[in-house]
N, C-alpha and C positions, 0 to 999 in steps of 0.2 A: 190673351194675346194671340193673334193670328200669324200667318206666315208672310205677310207683307213686310218687306224690308226696305224697299226703295220705291218712290213714286215721283214721277216727273209731272210738273204742273206749269202751265202758262200763267204767270202772275197777273196778267191783265184781265183774266176772267173774273166775273162776279163771284164773290165769296172766296177768292184765293187766299186772302189773309187768314181767314178763319180755319180753312182747310189745312193750310200749312202749319199753323200753330197747333191744331188738333193732332195732326200726324206726328209732329215733332214731340209733342207731349206723350205720345204712345211709342216713342223710340223708333219711328220710321224715319229714314233718311229721305229728305226732300230735295229733288233736283229742279232747277229752272230749265225749262226746254219746251219745244214745240210752241214757240212764242214769237210774237211780233212786237214785244214791248221795247220800250226805250231803256237806257241805262238806269235812269232814276227808279223806274218801276222794278227793274231787276235787283237793284240795290236794296229796295224796300223788301223784296222777297227774301234776300239774304238776311236782312235785319229781323224778319219774322221767324227765321230759323232754317231756311234752305241753306244747304252747305255745299252743294255741287251743281254743276251745269252739265247738261247732256245735249247731244245732237247739235253741237255748236255751229256746224257749217252744213246743216241738213235742212235747208229751206228757211232758216232764220235770217234776219237782217245781217248783212256783212258788217264787219268791223270798220268803221270809218273814224278818222281823227275828230270830226266835228260831231259825230253821233256814235259813240262807242257801242251802244245797244247792250244786250245781255252778255255778249262775249267780253266786252271791256269791263263790265260790272263784275264779272266772275273772278277777275284777278284782284286779289285783296292785298292790303298792306302787309299781312302776315305770311303771304306766299313767298316762296323763294324762287329766284330767277337765275338762269344761267345765260349770260350775255357775253358778246364780244363788243368792245367799245373802244373808241378813240376820242379823248377830250382835248379840244383846242380852244384857244382864245380867238377872238375875232380876226386877229392878224395872221392866224394859222399856226402860232406857237403851240406845240403839243405839250400838254401838262400831265397827261395820264393816258395809258393805253394798256389794254389787256385783251387778248384774243378769247379768253374763256374765264370769266369771273362769276362767282356764285355769291349771292347775298339776298337778304330780305328786301322786298319791294320798298319798305319803309326805311331801309338802312342807308338811303342816299339822299342827296338834296331834293327838296320838294319838287322841283321841276322835272328832275329825272324820274322820280317816283310816278308823278302824274303821267309822264310820257309813257312809262312802261305799262300803265293801266290801259293805254289806248292801243297797244300793240298786240298782235297775235303771234303765236309760235311761228318762227321762221321769218318774221317781219323785219324789215330794215328801215330805220327811221333816221332822220337828221333832227336832233332836238336843239333848238335855239332857246337857251335858258337865261332869262333876264336876271340881273343881280338879286332882286327880291325873292326869286325862287331858286337861287343858287347859293353862293357863299356870302353874298352881301358885303358888308364892311369887314367881315372876319375871314380873312384869307387863310386857308390851311397850309399854304406853302408860298415861298417867296416868288415862285414862277407865276402865281396867279395874283395879280394886283387886286386890291379891294374894289368892290363894285364892278367886277368884270362880267361881261356877257360870256356865257359858256356855250360852246358848240360841241355836241356829241354826236358821232355816227354810232348808231347802236344796232346790233343784230341780236334779236331775242331768240336764243337757241332753244330754250326749254323753260318751263316753270312747273312748280309743284306746290301743292297746298301743305301746310304744316301737317295735317292729317295723313297725306300721302307719304310724307317724309317719315313720320312716326311709324306708319304701317310697314314701310320698307325696312326701317331699322329693326323692327320687331321680327320681320321675316328673316333678316340677316342674322339676328341673335339666335332664333330658333335653329337655323342652319349651322350655328356655331361660327359664323364669319365675324361676329362682334362679341366681345365679352359682355356678360349680362349686366355688369355695373355701368356700362357706358350708355348714356341716354341723352335725350335732348333736354336742355335746361328749359324751364317754363318760359314760353314766349321767345325762346331763342333758337339758334341754329344748331345743327348737329355739330359736335366737336370736329374741328378741321375743315368745316364747310366754308369758312369765310376767307 
C-alpha cells in the first residue's frame, strides 16, 4: 500500500470506470472533479465507488435545474440538508414553515427531494410539486387536501454527507463533547438532528 489516499478523476475520460473501481478496491477515496460530465455520468462514477466531489465551482459546468451536472449528482439521498422553507398550497395557504430544518434528502416527499438535488449551497428555489410527487391522495394533515399541488420556497443553507456527519461526531466524541455511546443509527440521522 502506498501513500495515495484521495484521487480526483473526471468520469468522462476513457477507462475512468476501471480506474475508479481499482482505486476503491485499494482503499483510495475517489473524488469526481476536473470534469465536464453530465449528471448521469457523475452518478455512474458514484455508483462505481467515487464518494466525494471536489473543485465543484472551479471551471466545471454550473448547476442548472435542467442539467444538474456533477454538482447536482453529488447530493445523494443519504445526505443531510439544512434548509429554510415555506410550504403553501396553490391558493397561498401556508401549511408548513421552518427557517432552519435538518433532515435527510430522502426524508421528504419525492418532488422536494428531487428539487434539493438540483440546488447548490446557498441556492433559493421555488418548487412546484404535483400531487404524484407530493402527498397524492394521502394527506398528512387536514390543511392539505388530497391531490394538492404543493409550492415550496426553499433556501438550501448547507448539506453534509453521512460520512461527514459521522466524522464530525467522532471528532466531537474524541474532544469529549459527545458521550461515547451516542452515535448515528445505521442509515439514519444523528440523534436530535431531525
